[in-house]
C-alpha angles and dihedrals in degrees: 000000000000115000119248112264095223131029122225092246092054091044091053092052094047092052088062091053091045089052090054090072090054129089142160088269123084113274113262120243112272117257114234126351121351129219097198143356117220114194090336094312114118123222108211124221090239091054094048090045090056089051092054090046090054091052091049093049093050096042096044093227140091115254112241113236091239092062095052093087091056089048091052090052087052091048090049087051090055091052090051090049090047094049088049093050092051092051088051088053096243092139089066090061112109096230092049094045091051093050092050090048090050091049090048093051091047091054096046091044093052092050091046094051093045090052092048090054090047090052092041105037122186108252121212087241088068096052104065095053091050090049088052093049092052093047090052088053094052113117122243118257123236133205112207146160126211141186112213119199134166103246140028094243091061089045091052092051091051089050092052092049090052092050087053090057105267117155111259095214092051093052092046090056088048104042113014118103091196119102090241088071088092088064095044094267092302113162098179122218118332141155120243094245089065093062132063113274100251091050095045092048091053093049093050091053095055128086120224110286095018126123125210107265089214129031120263120229123212134156088275096058135267121331133205106196135195121189111217098182145321134215145174111277114257107242121221116253113274095239092052093059100028091114092050091048089052091055090048090053091047091052091050090049092051092047092051089049093052090046088053090052090049094052091052094048133087105231128181119184125195103164093130090053091051096046091046 
């Protein structure tokens, strides 16, 4: 049995977008060739192509040519449903009107931002400085061991044994409840943001070879920590992340553009008044 071309969830979202092109005024004549006419209202080829592209983007696959006739029938059905909804006055409902306005704004904003990027493209000369900035902001990496126990008394005992000269790895294998106990508490290399804050703060405060003088508490229990070493993070090669850097520069350009628009606008907010 052939699969349905369009799921109900996709159809529902596309109905919103289709409604965005409607208004109380008569539909304007289609520009260019048409693929159908519904109650005297033309559906342009470009409009239908956009509908097909939306289906393909949401389904993640290209639509076979032999299915486009079925898809056109679905789109005609959407137009008929939208016309019926307008005749019933549904477009005057606040919730529907708000959804249409949101869809309209999304379409217009997307077009405006795309045009801004076309008019203000990112040059290769802008990429390397941004890459260097991101590399400079990369956190240091730390190589540490820890012994995790359930209570502070046990952690204090371990700390005293270490101060007396006991081997950290041996105590980790004997006392730690963490899975790293099998490797002597070795956690390998990590960045502070990958650990819970109390643990990360304690690691950063240590110098290589040092052990925490007092146990550190986290939601997992009590930690006794030894810092083995630290190093600067190894950045990925520029060419490997060039496209990602370009996207980052584009986002910054767009944010600067939006900030400029905001500075030149008169804005009054009364959200608190509405909510109260």
